[in-house]
KOLROVO-691493 format. One line per 2 residues: their letters; for each residue x, y, z of N, C-alpha, C. Coordinates in steps of 0.02 Angstrom, whole numbers, plus 50000, padded with zeros to 5 digits. Example, Ala and Ser with C-alpha at 12.3 -4.5 7.8 and 13.67 -1.06 7.14 Angstrom:
AS	50660/49716/50390/50615/49775/50390/50660/49835/50390  50642/49888/50354/50684/49947/50357/50645/50002/50394
! end
This chain:
MN	50233/51756/49192/50256/51713/49137/50329/51693/49148  50342/51628/49151/50409/51602/49160/50440/51589/49092
SS	50493/51625/49076/50526/51617/49011/50596/51587/49017  50616/51570/49079/50683/51545/49090/50688/51469/49090
ET	50630/51436/49096/50630/51363/49100/50593/51332/49041  50618/51276/49019/50587/51239/48963/50546/51182/48991
IA	50484/51178/48969/50437/51126/48992/50425/51077/48935  50438/51014/48946/50425/50962/48897/50363/50923/48919
VA	50312/50922/48876/50251/50885/48890/50255/50819/48852  50275/50766/48886/50283/50701/48854/50216/50667/48841
SR	50168/50679/48884/50103/50646/48876/50070/50666/48810  50053/50617/48770/50022/50632/48705/49952/50660/48713
SF	49913/50635/48763/49845/50660/48771/49845/50731/48798  49891/50748/48844/49897/50816/48867/49917/50861/48809
SK	49963/50838/48767/49990/50878/48713/49938/50897/48660  49885/50858/48656/49834/50875/48606/49772/50906/48636
NA	49776/50923/48701/49720/50955/48735/49729/51030/48733  49692/51063/48689/49701/51135/48677/49690/51176/48740
EL	49640/51157/48780/49624/51196/48840/49682/51193/48890  49709/51133/48901/49764/51126/48949/49827/51161/48924
IS	49840/51156/48860/49899/51190/48831/49892/51265/48838  49832/51292/48829/49821/51364/48837/49835/51385/48908
IL	49812/51346/48957/49825/51362/49027/49900/51359/49042  49933/51308/49015/50005/51301/49026/50044/51359/48996
RK	50024/51382/48937/50060/51437/48903/50054/51503/48940  50004/51510/48982/49997/51570/49022/50048/51573/49079
KY	50078/51515/49094/50128/51512/49147/50199/51505/49121  50206/51471/49065/50273/51457/49036/50273/51474/48962
SN	50326/51506/48940/50330/51524/48869/50368/51472/48827  50413/51435/48858/50452/51385/48821/50424/51315/48833
II	50384/51292/48786/50349/51228/48794/50363/51184/48733  50379/51121/48747/50388/51071/48694/50333/51019/48702
LN	50296/51005/48648/50241/50959/48650/50257/50894/48613  50232/50839/48638/50237/50776/48603/50180/50771/48553
ET	50194/50788/48492/50143/50788/48440/50149/50729/48392  50184/50677/48415/50193/50617/48374/50131/50572/48374
GK	50088/50582/48424/50029/50539/48430/50043/50472/48461  50104/50462/48487/50121/50398/48517/50157/50409/48584
TL	50160/50355/48623/50197/50358/48686/50271/50351/48672  50309/50400/48693/50381/50400/48680/50417/50352/48727
EG	50469/50321/48702/50510/50277/48743/50580/50275/48715  50626/50248/48755/50695/50239/48732/50728/50303/48710
SE	50763/50299/48653/50801/50356/48627/50756/50414/48608  50695/50399/48586/50649/50453/48568/50629/50494/48629
LL	50616/50459/48685/50599/50495/48746/50658/50535/48771  50718/50506/48767/50778/50541/48788/50789/50605/48748
TF	50783/50601/48683/50791/50660/48640/50739/50713/48656  50677/50691/48667/50623/50737/48681/50634/50774/48747
LS	50657/50738/48798/50664/50769/48865/50730/50806/48875  50778/50796/48832/50845/50825/48842/50845/50900/48853
PA	50805/50940/48817/50808/51013/48828/50770/51036/48890  50734/50992/48924/50686/51012/48975/50716/51024/49044
DK	50692/51078/49075/50705/51088/49147/50652/51052/49189  50591/51051/49161/50535/51017/49195/50496/50979/49142
AI	50463/50924/49165/50426/50883/49117/50359/50861/49146  50309/50857/49103/50245/50827/49120/50244/50758/49090
IG	50238/50708/49134/50243/50638/49115/50177/50603/49126  50154/50564/49076/50094/50524/49084/50113/50452/49100
IE	50110/50409/49049/50126/50338/49059/50197/50321/49037  50235/50371/49015/50304/50360/48993/50346/50333/49051
KI	50391/50287/49036/50432/50256/49088/50496/50297/49099  50505/50318/49162/50564/50356/49181/50608/50310/49223
SS	50663/50288/49193/50708/50241/49225/50771/50276/49250  50810/50240/49289/50874/50265/49313/50920/50280/49255
EL	50922/50235/49205/50966/50243/49147/50947/50306/49108  50882/50319/49102/50860/50379/49067/50880/50441/49105
LD	50869/50442/49170/50884/50501/49210/50959/50517/49209  51000/50466/49206/51073/50478/49203/51093/50522/49144
QL	51051/50521/49093/51067/50558/49032/51027/50623/49026  50994/50642/49081/50954/50703/49082/50974/50748/49140
PK	51036/50774/49139/51059/50814/49196/51022/50880/49206  50990/50903/49153/50955/50967/49158/50887/50961/49192
LK	50858/50902/49189/50790/50892/49214/50787/50896/49290  50746/50940/49316/50742/50951/49389/50674/50935/49419
VI	50622/50934/49377/50554/50921/49403/50517/50875/49355  50484/50824/49383/50438/50782/49345/50369/50791/49376
SK	50322/50814/49336/50253/50822/49361/50210/50769/49329  50171/50733/49370/50134/50675/49346/50065/50694/49321
YG	50052/50674/49259/49985/50681/49230/49951/50614/49238  49907/50610/49288/49877/50546/49307/49894/50531/49379
VG	49872/50472/49403/49880/50458/49475/49929/50402/49490  49945/50359/49442/49990/50304/49456/50063/50326/49451
LN	50104/50300/49496/50176/50316/49495/50218/50255/49477  50186/50200/49457/50223/50138/49445/50269/50142/49384
NL	50261/50192/49341/50305/50199/49283/50366/50243/49299  50371/50266/49361/50427/50308/49381/50472/50270/49429
DL	50538/50270/49416/50586/50241/49462/50597/50292/49518  50557/50287/49570/50558/50337/49623/50624/50340/49660
DA	50657/50283/49670/50721/50283/49704/50773/50322/49664  50775/50309/49598/50823/50345/49555/50808/50419/49552
IS	50744/50435/49547/50724/50505/49544/50744/50542/49607  50732/50510/49664/50749/50541/49728/50825/50548/49736
SQ	50862/50495/49718/50935/50497/49727/50968/50550/49684  50936/50567/49629/50965/50619/49585/50937/50688/49600
GV	50897/50693/49653/50873/50758/49674/50819/50788/49630  50787/50747/49590/50733/50771/49547/50669/50773/49587
MI	50634/50829/49583/50572/50838/49620/50514/50808/49581  50462/50787/49618/50402/50759/49587/50341/50800/49607
GF	50302/50819/49557/50238/50851/49568/50184/50798/49561  50146/50787/49614/50097/50733/49613/50042/50748/49662
IP	49980/50745/49638/49921/50753/49681/49879/50690/49675  49878/50648/49727/49840/50585/49722/49765/50598/49721
GV	49730/50554/49686/49657/50554/49689/49622/50605/49646  49657/50639/49601/49624/50691/49562/49571/50663/49514
NK	49577/50600/49496/49528/50570/49450/49482/50521/49485  49476/50527/49550/49440/50476/49589/49366/50471/49569
QS	49335/50527/49552/49264/50524/49533/49256/50485/49468  49298/50499/49419/49292/50465/49354/49304/50390/49362
VA	49356/50371/49398/49373/50300/49406/49319/50264/49446  49296/50295/49500/49245/50262/49542/49180/50253/49503
EL	49163/50301/49461/49102/50294/49422/49107/50236/49372  49166/50227/49342/49173/50171/49296/49172/50105/49334
AL	49203/50103/49393/49200/50042/49434/49128/50024/49450  49087/50073/49465/49016/50060/49479/48981/50036/49415
TL	48998/50067/49359/48968/50047/49295/48984/49974/49279  49048/49955/49287/49068/49887/49273/49035/49838/49321
TL	49026/49859/49383/48992/49817/49432/48920/49802/49410  48885/49852/49387/48815/49843/49366/48811/49801/49302
IA	48859/49811/49257/48861/49770/49196/48872/49696/49215  48919/49685/49261/48934/49616/49282/48873/49583/49314
LR	48838/49618/49358/48781/49589/49393/48722/49576/49347  48709/49623/49302/48651/49616/49258/48665/49575/49195
KI	48729/49560/49183/48750/49518/49125/48723/49547/49059  48735/49611/49050/48709/49644/48990/48765/49662/48941
HR	48824/49634/48951/48882/49655/48912/48877/49638/48838  48837/49588/48821/48831/49569/48750/48760/49577/48724
NH	48717/49610/48763/48647/49612/48745/48634/49653/48681  48669/49709/48673/48661/49750/48613/48679/49710/48551
EE	48735/49675/48554/48758/49634/48498/48707/49579/48483  48680/49548/48536/48631/49495/48526/48569/49521/48489
IT	48546/49580/48507/48487/49608/48476/48500/49624/48402  48558/49653/48388/48574/49669/48318/48582/49606/48275
QG	48596/49550/48308/48602/49487/48272/48536/49447/48272  48483/49478/48296/48418/49447/48293/48401/49401/48350
RW	48438/49406/48405/48424/49364/48464/48397/49407/48520  48339/49388/48545/48307/49425/48599/48320/49390/48665
SQ	48383/49395/48690/48404/49361/48751/48375/49395/48812  48353/49354/48859/48327/49381/48922/48358/49345/48982
EK	48424/49343/48981/48461/49311/49035/48451/49349/49100  48442/49312/49153/48431/49344/49219/48497/49368/49248
GS	48493/49423/49284/48550/49449/49320/48535/49456/49394  48574/49496/49428/48565/49507/49500/48564/49581/49516
EL	48532/49598/49572/48532/49667/49595/48596/49682/49635  48614/49744/49635/48670/49767/49677/48647/49779/49749
FG	48584/49796/49758/48559/49814/49823/48571/49759/49874  48603/49777/49930/48613/49732/49985/48671/49684/49978
KT	48709/49689/49924/48765/49644/49913/48825/49664/49958  48872/49617/49966/48934/49632/50002/48988/49650/49952
IG	49015/49709/49960/49068/49734/49915/49135/49727/49951  49181/49692/49919/49249/49689/49945/49294/49738/49908
LL	49323/49784/49945/49368/49833/49915/49439/49816/49933  49481/49804/49883/49552/49796/49895/49584/49864/49884
GF	49596/49899/49938/49621/49968/49936/49566/50015/49957  49579/50055/50008/49529/50102/50033/49558/50172/50036
GN	49590/50191/49980/49617/50258/49973/49565/50303/49940  49589/50351/49901/49544/50400/49871/49489/50369/49829
IG	49508/50322/49785/49458/50293/49739/49413/50243/49775  49442/50202/49818/49402/50155/49856/49350/50191/49899
QK	49370/50245/49931/49323/50283/49972/49270/50317/49930  49289/50343/49872/49240/50375/49829/49189/50323/49804
LA	49212/50263/49786/49165/50211/49766/49118/50194/49823  49143/50193/49884/49100/50179/49942/49043/50230/49947
TL	49058/50292/49931/49004/50343/49933/48953/50331/49878  48976/50309/49819/48929/50297/49765/48884/50236/49779
LQ	48908/50191/49822/48870/50131/49838/48819/50142/49894  48820/50200/49926/48776/50212/49984/48702/50199/49970
PF	48675/50221/49913/48604/50210/49902/48585/50136/49893  48635/50093/49882/48621/50023/49870/48623/49981/49934
NC	48635/50014/49991/48634/49980/50056/48680/49919/50058  48739/49927/50027/48787/49872/50024/48829/49869/50088
KI	48845/49810/50110/48896/49801/50161/48964/49806/50127  49009/49844/50155/49075/49854/50125/49128/49827/50172
VF	49167/49779/50148/49225/49754/50185/49286/49773/50144  49336/49800/50176/49394/49823/50138/49459/49800/50169
FD	49507/49790/50124/49576/49776/50145/49619/49835/50124  49662/49857/50170/49710/49910/50155/49770/49901/50201
KK	49829/49916/50173/49889/49909/50215/49889/49958/50273  49854/50014/50266/49846/50060/50322/49792/50032/50368
IF	49808/50026/50431/49760/50002/50480/49722/50061/50509  49656/50063/50497/49614/50116/50523/49589/50096/50592
DE	49605/50137/50642/49574/50123/50707/49502/50149/50705  49464/50134/50756/49392/50151/50755/49380/50226/50746
QE	49421/50267/50778/49411/50339/50772/49429/50364/50702  49483/50337/50673/49501/50357/50605/49448/50339/50555
LK	49420/50279/50562/49367/50258/50516/49305/50300/50526  49291/50319/50587/49233/50363/50601/49242/50430/50567
IV	49302/50457/50570/49315/50522/50538/49304/50517/50462  49330/50464/50432/49321/50453/50360/49247/50448/50343
CD	49211/50408/50382/49139/50399/50369/49100/50463/50379  49118/50501/50430/49083/50565/50442/49096/50614/50385
EL	49158/50618/50362/49175/50664/50308/49140/50646/50243  49134/50581/50230/49104/50558/50167/49030/50542/50174
KL	49004/50552/50234/48933/50537/50248/48917/50463/50233  48961/50420/50257/48952/50348/50249/48921/50319/50312
NQ	48882/50267/50303/48853/50230/50359/48906/50184/50388  48936/50202/50444/48993/50164/50470/48973/50094/50490
SL	48910/50083/50507/48888/50016/50527/48892/49966/50469  48897/49991/50407/48901/49948/50349/48971/49941/50322
IQ	49021/49970/50356/49090/49970/50331/49137/49943/50384  49179/49895/50364/49228/49870/50411/49291/49848/50375
QE	49347/49856/50409/49411/49834/50383/49423/49762/50403  49448/49721/50356/49459/49650/50369/49526/49628/50342
EY	49546/49568/50360/49605/49538/50330/49593/49525/50256  49647/49521/50219/49643/49509/50146/49601/49448/50130
ST	49615/49392/50162/49579/49330/50147/49505/49334/50164  49489/49372/50217/49419/49380/50236/49380/49419/50184
VL	49411/49472/50158/49379/49511/50105/49365/49467/50044  49413/49424/50026/49404/49380/49969/49345/49332/49981
RE	49341/49304/50040/49289/49255/50055/49218/49285/50057  49213/49346/50082/49147/49375/50094/49119/49413/50034
AD	49161/49432/49987/49139/49478/49934/49093/49444/49883  49036/49477/49871/48996/49461/49811/49026/49496/49750
IL	49051/49556/49762/49086/49594/49711/49154/49615/49740  49207/49599/49705/49274/49617/49727/49300/49671/49681
SI	49311/49731/49708/49334/49787/49667/49404/49807/49688  49449/49811/49639/49521/49819/49652/49541/49892/49646
HL	49573/49918/49698/49595/49988/49699/49664/49994/49732  49708/49947/49717/49776/49947/49744/49824/49979/49694
PL	49877/50010/49718/49930/50032/49673/49971/49972/49651  50004/49978/49593/50047/49924/49569/50117/49935/49598
SK	50142/49884/49631/50209/49885/49660/50237/49814/49659  50297/49806/49683/50325/49738/49688/50283/49694/49733
ET	50253/49725/49784/50213/49686/49832/50145/49667/49803  50118/49707/49758/50050/49694/49733/50049/49662/49664
QN	50106/49656/49631/50106/49625/49565/50084/49552/49570  50033/49535/49531/50004/49467/49532/49985/49445/49603
II	49965/49492/49644/49945/49475/49713/49883/49430/49712  49841/49438/49661/49781/49396/49655/49796/49342/49605
SA	49807/49281/49629/49827/49225/49587/49787/49164/49607  49808/49105/49582/49770/49043/49591/49752/49030/49664
KD	49799/49041/49710/49787/49028/49781/49732/49071/49809  49722/49131/49780/49671/49177/49804/49603/49162/49773
FY	49602/49141/49711/49538/49124/49679/49503/49067/49716  49542/49027/49750/49514/48972/49789/49466/48997/49843
HL	49479/49058/49869/49439/49086/49923/49375/49119/49899  49371/49135/49835/49316/49175/49809/49252/49134/49801
KE	49196/49168/49804/49132/49136/49791/49129/49117/49717  49094/49063/49702/49089/49040/49633/49051/49090/49589
SV	49011/49133/49620/48972/49182/49583/49000/49252/49589  49062/49260/49610/49091/49326/49623/49097/49366/49558
SI	49092/49431/49564/49108/49477/49509/49172/49514/49529  49222/49513/49484/49287/49544/49498/49294/49605/49453
IN	49304/49662/49484/49309/49726/49447/49379/49753/49456  49411/49771/49401/49479/49799/49406/49485/49863/49365
TA	49491/49919/49400/49504/49983/49368/49571/50012/49392  49612/49969/49423/49675/49992/49453/49733/49982/49404
RG	49765/49924/49406/49819/49906/49360/49812/49832/49342  49825/49815/49279/49814/49748/49256/49858/49696/49290
SI	49919/49713/49304/49967/49664/49330/49954/49646/49403  49905/49676/49434/49887/49657/49502/49855/49587/49503
VD	49822/49570/49449/49789/49505/49442/49829/49462/49394  49842/49400/49412/49873/49352/49366/49820/49332/49315
ER	49828/49356/49254/49775/49348/49204/49767/49275/49182  49821/49236/49182/49814/49165/49165/49773/49128/49217
DL	49785/49143/49280/49747/49111/49333/49674/49135/49332  49663/49198/49315/49595/49224/49309/49559/49187/49252
HT	49593/49177/49197/49563/49142/49140/49541/49071/49161  49584/49037/49198/49567/48970/49223/49507/48972/49269
FL	49506/49020/49315/49451/49026/49362/49385/49039/49327  49384/49086/49280/49322/49103/49245/49299/49045/49201
SK	49346/49009/49172/49328/48952/49130/49294/48897/49169  49315/48888/49232/49288/48836/49275/49225/48858/49312
NL	49217/48924/49319/49161/48951/49358/49121/48999/49315  49075/48972/49276/49038/49013/49228/48989/49061/49262
NA	48974/49050/49326/48932/49097/49362/48971/49157/49388  49038/49152/49386/49079/49209/49404/49085/49256/49344
FA	49108/49317/49358/49113/49367/49305/49172/49413/49322  49205/49438/49271/49257/49488/49281/49248/49544/49231
AF	49256/49605/49253/49252/49664/49210/49314/49707/49224  49356/49713/49174/49421/49747/49182/49426/49807/49136
DV	49462/49857/49161/49480/49915/49119/49555/49917/49107  49593/49874/49140/49666/49876/49138/49693/49805/49130
YA	49752/49800/49099/49779/49735/49081/49855/49735/49089  49883/49675/49095/49956/49669/49103/49993/49696/49042
IE	49965/49683/48983/49994/49708/48920/49941/49749/48884  49956/49810/48867/49910/49853/48832/49944/49881/48769
PA	49906/49888/48714/49835/49871/48706/49824/49795/48711  49768/49777/48741/49753/49707/48754/49715/49676/48696
LE	49740/49684/48636/49704/49664/48576/49705/49589/48564  49751/49553/48596/49753/49481/48588/49746/49445/48655
NP	49715/49478/48703/49706/49449/48769/49652/49396/48768  49668/49333/48786/49619/49279/48783/49560/49287/48830
LF	49564/49332/48879/49507/49344/48923/49445/49367/48883  49457/49402/48829/49402/49429/48790/49363/49374/48753
DL	49390/49314/48750/49356/49259/48717/49307/49224/48764  49309/49242/48828/49266/49209/48877/49197/49242/48880
PN	49145/49203/48889/49077/49231/48892/49063/49270/48956  49103/49258/49008/49093/49291/49072/49148/49342/49088
FF	49171/49375/49034/49220/49429/49043/49198/49488/49000  49207/49548/49027/49194/49609/48990/49251/49657/49002
GT	49274/49690/48949/49331/49735/48956/49321/49801/48922  49350/49853/48951/49354/49919/48920/49428/49936/48910
SH	49442/49987/48871/49510/50000/48848/49546/50054/48889  49557/50040/48953/49594/50084/48999/49569/50156/48992
RS	49507/50165/49009/49476/50231/49000/49440/50256/49063  49458/50229/49121/49423/50247/49182/49429/50321/49199
SL	49486/50352/49182/49494/50423/49197/49478/50467/49138  49456/50437/49082/49446/50475/49021/49376/50505/49017
TN	49363/50551/49063/49305/50594/49058/49330/50665/49048  49288/50707/49021/49309/50777/49012/49331/50808/49078
EG	49292/50792/49130/49307/50820/49196/49371/50790/49225  49379/50724/49216/49438/50691/49243/49502/50714/49210
IH	49501/50720/49144/49560/50743/49108/49578/50814/49128  49528/50856/49135/49540/50925/49156/49572/50928/49225
AM	49546/50888/49271/49572/50888/49339/49644/50863/49340  49658/50809/49303/49726/50783/49300/49774/50834/49268
GL	49750/50868/49216/49792/50918/49183/49809/50977/49228  49760/51002/49264/49772/51057/49310/49821/51036/49365
AA	49814/50974/49389/49859/50949/49440/49931/50944/49413  49938/50923/49351/50004/50917/49321/50036/50986/49312
IA	49997/51034/49292/50023/51102/49284/50044/51130/49352  50002/51119/49403/50019/51143/49470/50082/51110/49496
GL	50092/51046/49477/50149/51009/49502/50216/51033/49474  50215/51072/49422/50278/51100/49395/50309/51148/49446
DN	50266/51181/49486/50291/51229/49536/50285/51202/49607  50234/51162/49620/50224/51135/49686/50244/51061/49685
NR	50303/51046/49710/50330/50979/49704/50376/50964/49764  50399/50903/49768/50440/50884/49825/50482/50823/49807
LF	50531/50810/49848/50571/50749/49841/50530/50690/49870  50528/50635/49834/50496/50574/49859/50551/50531/49889
S	50542/50511/49952/50593/50469/49984/50566/50399/49995
! end
């Protein structure tokens, strides 16, 4: 039991998870929880983190200006997999360590990506509502079997989705900034029991052109913000299904709205948005759009895995350069 360090749990969802808090209390006796029910920011986040030696951070934004006022803070452990809310350069320059385990929620996210893909292809997103309103709609959809899946990003989640797609005999073309040579791709396929003859790495534009379903698994960065915009929609098939369980700002939503409005045979299913909550997002007014409320990792198993990783990161951490 560590009684010399104070742990601040900024994540509101972690703070209300009794099982994770119980596990954390077995390791640390001085714990501060965010029990406000909201995401802390600005002066509230500063006040909350001020007593902390180490912090568990979810979606809270950690900026250089904030860190300048937190001289006691030595470790930030990430609850979740995205690091786009952390100013990594400032954190590194101030010698603050980061606890982070990538891919801990890959099963949960990949399963939702597959779910959204099937919803998009079968066009069943409004069927329940139609029935309750007295309409017995029988709109035709498409099968997933044998389709070409374009993956933007072939990291933990992209690879996990590839395994879930195996029974559907899909051809998978993927874009990733890491270039896999033939032997590296063979190792990945062997480890995941993937049919390598159905998987190939391609240029970004080629993936866009060939995909029947385009599934996004890129991190959000300066390079990927709005990377999919009007110039890219030009390359897509008119009947493409676009799935996004990564980050909303990777896709230019205004350009997506224009594309979907002009191509009614296309479909988009998103779990993430540039502005959240997306309660006034005009995409939801389109008949060929379906959205969920940023819940790809919100399974009992996924939350538990992310929580355990965040707890482990309080002690197992490193400088990010």
